N, CA, C and O of each residue as an XYZ file, in Angstrom:
264
protein
N      13.122      9.382      9.421
C      13.574      9.158      8.354
C      13.042      7.794      8.049
O      12.959      6.924      8.915
N      12.745      7.652      7.025
C      11.981      5.874      6.370
C      13.460      5.393      6.395
O      14.573      5.832      6.686
N      12.919      4.343      5.970
C      14.275      3.333      4.994
C      13.563      3.252      3.452
O      13.480      2.112      2.995
N      13.040      4.365      2.606
C      14.298      4.931      1.600
C      15.103      4.625      1.112
O      16.223      4.939      1.514
N      14.857      3.636     -0.321
C      16.378      3.726     -0.622
C      16.469      4.549     -1.504
O      17.461      4.534     -2.232
N      15.345      5.593     -1.693
C      14.984      7.435     -3.019
C      14.487      6.859     -4.250
O      13.695      7.443     -4.989
N      15.088      5.397     -4.519
C      14.077      4.642     -5.875
C      12.542      5.465     -5.994
O      11.987      5.947     -6.981
N      12.156      5.408     -4.672
C      10.556      6.214     -4.427
C      10.558      7.484     -4.849
O       9.485      7.837     -5.338
N      11.716      8.579     -4.813
C      11.327      9.899     -5.106
C      12.052      9.311     -6.173
O      12.862      8.411     -6.395
N      10.917     10.899     -7.171
C      11.080     11.512     -8.253
C      11.161     12.675     -8.867
O      10.392     12.511     -9.814
N      11.584     13.733     -8.951
C      11.047     14.824     -9.226
C      11.250     15.699     -8.606
O      10.644     16.766     -8.507
N      12.277     15.263     -8.047
C      13.687     16.811     -7.352
C      13.107     16.800     -5.764
O      13.054     17.736     -4.967
N      12.525     14.827     -5.535
C      12.356     14.677     -4.511
C      11.073     14.662     -3.295
O      10.960     14.532     -2.077
N       9.882     14.975     -4.982
C       9.095     14.162     -4.840
C       7.884     12.934     -4.910
O       7.212     12.896     -5.941
N       7.539     11.703     -3.571
C       7.047     10.709     -3.616
C       6.111     10.972     -4.420
O       5.510     12.041     -4.530
N       5.852      9.329     -5.412
C       5.141      9.552     -6.153
C       4.037      9.165     -5.769
O       3.890      8.164     -5.068
N       2.801     10.143     -6.303
C       1.370      9.259     -5.175
C       0.893      7.983     -6.595
O       1.526      7.541     -7.554
N      -0.700      7.725     -6.007
C      -1.121      6.451     -6.421
C      -1.539      6.954     -8.413
O      -1.642      8.088     -8.880
N      -1.663      5.781     -9.037
C      -1.553      6.005    -10.010
C      -3.452      6.058     -9.890
O      -3.933      5.629     -8.841
N      -4.537      6.653    -11.123
C      -5.666      6.689    -11.551
C      -6.197      4.597    -11.237
O      -7.000      4.245    -10.373
N      -5.697      3.936    -11.897
C      -5.844      2.607    -11.635
C      -5.303      2.001    -10.105
O      -5.932      1.174     -9.446
N      -4.327      2.455     -9.810
C      -4.229      1.785     -8.371
C      -5.319      2.885     -7.841
O      -4.901      2.972     -6.687
N      -6.044      3.471     -7.875
C      -6.424      3.725     -7.001
C      -8.326      3.915     -6.950
O      -9.188      4.505     -6.299
N      -8.174      2.834     -8.282
C      -9.040      3.201     -8.765
C      -9.687      1.428     -8.034
O     -10.713      1.169     -7.406
N      -8.403      0.429     -8.544
C      -8.287     -0.700     -7.059
C      -9.080     -1.140     -6.289
O      -9.956     -1.964     -6.022
N      -7.973      0.395     -5.777
C      -8.724      0.705     -4.261
C      -9.751      0.333     -3.497
O      -9.826     -0.572     -2.666
N     -11.011      1.595     -4.076
C     -12.497      1.883     -4.638
C     -13.424      0.652     -4.552
O     -14.420      0.426     -3.864
N     -12.663     -0.176     -5.622
C     -14.011     -1.470     -5.760
C     -13.493     -2.963     -4.669
O     -14.303     -3.728     -4.146
N     -11.804     -3.078     -4.532
C     -11.547     -3.350     -3.319
C     -12.591     -3.912     -1.653
O     -12.670     -4.872     -0.887
N     -13.464     -1.944     -1.959
C     -13.444     -1.316     -0.488
C     -15.023     -2.175     -1.441
O     -15.612     -3.229     -1.206
N     -15.189     -1.332     -2.294
C     -16.661     -1.613     -2.560
C     -17.326     -2.900     -2.723
O     -18.518     -3.145     -2.536
N     -16.110     -3.935     -3.211
C     -16.626     -5.312     -3.065
C     -16.736     -5.801     -1.566
O     -17.599     -6.668     -1.426
N     -16.005     -5.416     -0.311
C     -16.334     -5.436      1.319
C     -17.296     -4.816      2.019
O     -17.744     -4.984      3.153
N     -17.529     -4.089      1.169
C     -19.434     -3.076      1.712
C     -20.560     -3.707      1.232
O     -21.601     -3.544      1.868
N     -20.572     -4.427      0.194
C     -21.779     -4.123     -0.706
C     -21.282     -6.252     -0.230
O     -21.794     -7.125     -0.931
N     -20.475     -6.587      0.757
C     -20.849     -8.413      0.708
C     -20.948     -8.050      2.296
O     -21.135     -9.090      2.928
N     -20.866     -6.646      3.327
C     -21.257     -6.353      4.254
C     -23.151     -5.904      4.407
O     -24.001     -6.301      5.204
N     -23.245     -4.681      2.953
C     -24.349     -4.997      3.198
C     -25.171     -6.376      3.373
O     -25.811     -6.620      4.396
N     -25.094     -7.185      2.354
C     -26.012     -8.454      1.966
C     -25.845     -9.521      4.022
O     -26.575    -10.153      4.784
N     -24.700     -9.143      3.958
C     -25.074    -10.127      5.711
C     -25.603     -9.130      6.025
O     -26.420     -9.743      6.712
N     -25.970     -7.861      6.189
C     -26.537     -6.620      6.885
C     -28.268     -7.496      6.754
O     -28.971     -7.883      7.687
N     -28.515     -7.579      5.378
C     -29.535     -7.539      4.700
C     -30.580     -8.905      5.160
O     -31.748     -9.039      5.524
N     -29.512     -9.707      4.928
C     -30.404    -10.975      5.425
C     -30.216    -11.877      7.039
O     -30.788    -12.899      7.418
N     -29.058    -10.909      7.822
C     -29.435    -10.374      9.497
C     -30.446     -9.468      9.821
O     -30.421     -9.144     11.008
N     -31.815     -8.669      8.781
C     -31.848     -7.964      9.252
C     -31.974     -6.908     10.199
O     -32.927     -6.925     10.978
N     -31.068     -5.921     10.231
C     -30.307     -5.525     10.487
C     -29.854     -3.975      9.990
O     -28.705     -3.631      9.711
N     -31.339     -2.945      9.946
C     -31.143     -1.988      9.282
C     -30.483     -0.695      9.730
O     -30.709      0.376      9.167
N     -29.457     -0.865     11.018
C     -28.995      0.446     11.195
C     -27.771      0.004      9.716
O     -27.344      0.764      8.847
N     -27.438     -1.795      9.958
C     -26.155     -2.141      9.071
C     -25.914     -1.575      8.065
O     -25.082     -0.835      7.541
N     -27.152     -2.258      7.834
C     -27.459     -1.568      6.238
C     -27.293     -0.641      5.532
O     -26.716     -0.276      4.508
N     -28.207     -0.194      6.643
C     -28.224      2.143      5.951
C     -26.185      2.401      5.933
O     -25.345      2.750      5.103
N     -26.192      2.201      6.608
C     -24.905      2.638      6.792
C     -23.286      1.432      5.593
O     -22.201      1.949      5.325
N     -23.554      0.363      5.280
C     -23.845     -0.223      4.332
C     -23.265      0.438      2.353
O     -22.474      0.352      1.414
N     -24.886      1.258      3.129
C     -25.590      1.347      1.635
C     -24.755      3.537      1.584
O     -23.932      3.941      0.762
N     -25.104      3.997      2.212
C     -24.236      5.127      2.352
C     -22.817      5.373      1.656
O     -22.336      6.299      1.003
N     -22.188      3.632      2.266
C     -20.634      4.396      1.721
C     -21.015      3.281      0.578
O     -20.246      3.301     -0.383
N     -22.096      2.291      0.516
C     -21.775      2.090     -0.756
C     -21.917      3.384     -2.301
O     -21.444      3.541     -3.426
N     -23.161      4.213     -1.094
C     -22.614      5.769     -2.145
C     -22.190      5.974     -3.145
O     -22.270      6.016     -4.373
N     -21.191      6.220     -1.380
C     -19.410      7.512     -1.474
C     -18.760      6.855     -2.715
O     -18.412      7.296     -3.810
N     -18.723      5.499     -2.066
C     -17.897      4.271     -2.784
C     -18.385      4.661     -4.728
O     -17.520      5.212     -5.409
N     -18.984      4.508     -5.015
C     -19.692      4.599     -6.555
C     -19.271      5.948     -7.261
O     -18.739      6.159     -8.351
N     -20.006      7.390     -5.524
C     -19.757      8.744     -6.344
C     -18.456      9.004     -7.037
O     -18.329      9.690     -8.052
N     -16.899      7.998     -5.975
C     -15.700      8.639     -6.788
C     -15.280      7.454     -7.306
O     -14.140      7.161     -6.946
N     -15.876      6.572     -8.118
C     -15.963      5.633     -8.924
C     -15.643      7.003    -10.409
O     -14.772      7.307    -11.223
N     -16.542      7.278    -10.124
C     -16.886      8.418    -11.481
C     -15.702      8.935    -11.883
O     -15.790     10.003    -12.488
N     -14.297      8.353    -11.674
C     -13.647      9.620    -12.253
C     -13.634      9.304    -13.667
O     -13.171     10.109    -14.476
């Protein structure tokens, strides 16, 4: 069992999840990181990394459409 003081438990013992704003913030942070990786890949002319970064950016943008 974790070291929770039970203040994190609500509604009959269910843990509360992430809010929409927290989730969106996490996705935006990840998007920023992948954009930086894409920029570095383009600068280094590394098409393999560039394709991977573009794929991840597309996934994150899709998730941000909620």
